[in-house]
Structures are given as C-alpha cells and as structure tokens.
Phi, psi and omega in degrees: 000127180195173173127132180195168173213145175289141184262131172091178181297164179303327182302329180296327180301332187264004176300138183296138180289151180241136183238146172221159178253127179237117180299146175297136180091001179298149183292156181299325179297319178296314180300311182297323179296317180297317180297316181300317178297317181292319180297318178299322178296319179296314180296327177294317178296319182297320179299316181294320180291320181291336179295342176258008183294142176245072177081007177080006184250348184271122181277358181283160178252128182298151176076194187248018183303324183248027181303315181297323178293320181292323178294320177301316181298326179292328184275330180283134175292141180290136176288118180288137180243094183263151177305136179242133180096163181249016179278168186290349182257008182299319179294321180297321178295317180297318180292321178302314180294318182293310192267335183256336192245297181296325181293343179256024171076020167277117190241350181299117183298329181289324177292315178300317178298314180299314181294333181274352183256316185291127182283086183305328183295343178272000181248011178235158178302156185304320184284353180257353184305319180296343181253007189302328186255016177279164185275061183194159174286163178223146178290141179237009180099161177060030177075014184246166180224161167268131189294157172306133182309318181300319182295318176302315182293312185290324178292324179291319176297323180293341178287344179054053185289146174257113184307127177076001183237321185295141172249127187239146172247133174246131174253111184103076184297318184060235182279341183102358185295310180299322178297322179294319178297317178297320184295337177291338186247319187279162173280324179216143178230127176244125188232133180243140180222129184281339179268115186302318182298320180290319179300317181292317181294316180296317180299319179294315180299311182298320178293318179300324182274001173086020179275079185285348181266015178243131173243136180241137177226142176273105178196176180278114183295348179299331183265357181068215179215082192298326185303329184257004181287158008272164181243142176286333182214138178230130176236131179248124185252032176212154187288132180237132179286338176209169182277119178300125180306323183299326181290323176296316180297324183273357177279128180292154174297127184091000181273173180232142176238127180241128181204157174275111186254128180146189183298129177285358185250007175216235176252159180237174175245126178295121191237136178245123179250123175249132182254124182211118174054048176079006178234157177242130176256122181256128177240127182259127186260265185222163181290141178218170176228116180239159172290153187283149170288141181238172179100225188300328183299327179291323176295316179299320180295319180294326177292319183289334178288000000 
C-alpha cells in the first residue's frame, strides 16, 4: 500500500514546521489536542505564505523569513545531477531530480543519488511507463498508487539515514519503489504490505533488480515487524489517523518515524516523530494526500468512535 501527492500550492511546502514533545504513553486525547494545535499553526503559516502567491508557480517565499536559507543556498555548491544508468530513461530520471526534487530544496546528496539511480519505470504497470517520471502519483492496481517522486524524496530525506548503517522499516510496500530508494542508502530494509498480490509483485521486482538488502512480507503494517526491531528509521506510506503504538515501540532510541498523520478520507499532515530518552518529539511539516492504511487500524478507529 502506498501513494501520495503533496496538497496545495508550493508555498505550503515551505510553511515552517511545528514541534511538540509528547511523553510515551500519553492519552489519545492529549495527543489529538496537541496535533490540533500544531495543524492550526501550520494552516496559519500556509495562509500567510499563500497570500504572497503569484499564481501558485513562484517558488520564492514572500518577505525575509528565509533570507538566511537563500544566502546559504548561494554559498553551497549545487549538487550536479548527471544521468545515471545506461537505460533509455536515464535522462528522464536526471530531469526528474533536477526539476521536481532538487528545485524543491531536497539537498541530501544520498537521497538525490538514490532518486537518480532507481529505475522508477520498472515499478509501474506497462501502460504507465511513459508517465513514470512525471510529477505525480500513478496507479499500480488494487486501489493503490506509487507516490509522487518529490514525496518519496522528501520523506526519505526526513528519515535522516546514515549511509550503509541505517536499518529501515517501511509500512506499505506498494510497488516496491520506496523500498528500492531506501535500499540505495540503508544497510537493511524491511517492508510490509497488507495486499498479498502487491507484496508478491514487489518482492519479485526487487529481487530481479538485485536489491538483496530488502525483505518484503505480506502482513498488517499496523504491527510493524517485531522480529527485526529496533529500526533506525520507519516510514509509513499510507494515511494513519493515529500513530500505531507498535511502530513507536520498534523505533530505536534516536530514530525517526515519518508518516502522513490525519484523516484517511481527506488530507493529512506529513509528520516526523523523533524518539529520544523515553519521549517522542513530533514535527508537523506540510499537507499531503495518501491512500488510507487498512487492517487493524480500521478496527481501532471503529472502537474509538
């Protein structure tokens, strides 16, 4: 299960993140109240940024809020994005990274290299191959999609992966594309997919392409993959109304969990959870739209209603 697109104009992407500290074991009411406050803050920032929008096409930020960042960008050498691979889509991949990802301030060189290396066109149905490198999600069957390239890149960057060292858990394998991107950076990737057909297809694609450091299992991602825990990074590629407790438990101290948090029937907020010394720090980024998580989380939602 996977798939997403960023919601709203580019200016929303640049709204300042909001962080709160939530003790492990806090009641659902406390967590939801904290989320509501943070979301309102995000929407307020988005409104202010959108008021300076020039038709939704201008990537600049009104005012001087990001002057220091712009000065930093002038000083930092631009990461060159040259075509990688000898397949016919190498130029398309390079263009995707330059125009859709790096231009939107994804700067981690390992993430850029991974996005420029993984053959996205091999993770979509044959009839979708011509559109594989476009700036949008694509259907992969069973009501699921492969996420927009920018979303894959920014979520990967937010995990703060350590090349060759990090162990990652992915909830929602989908086509296997996100797992392949993680595999370019991580030492090990464990991915769970609730839809049997997708789990089988993704595992086959990843094996064929030589991603020997990825394991795929058909199971309910709400419970994570306890046998291989703890994980330095956990990424959830489907909308969750709340943070599954098992994922927090399986996250290593000092690790990061990234997921779209909010109603699965409207938009969500890309959320980064950092675990440190028995506490979780939640940082709320920008609005996104993902397909909903299914399985046990639906049962939990019905009980809470």
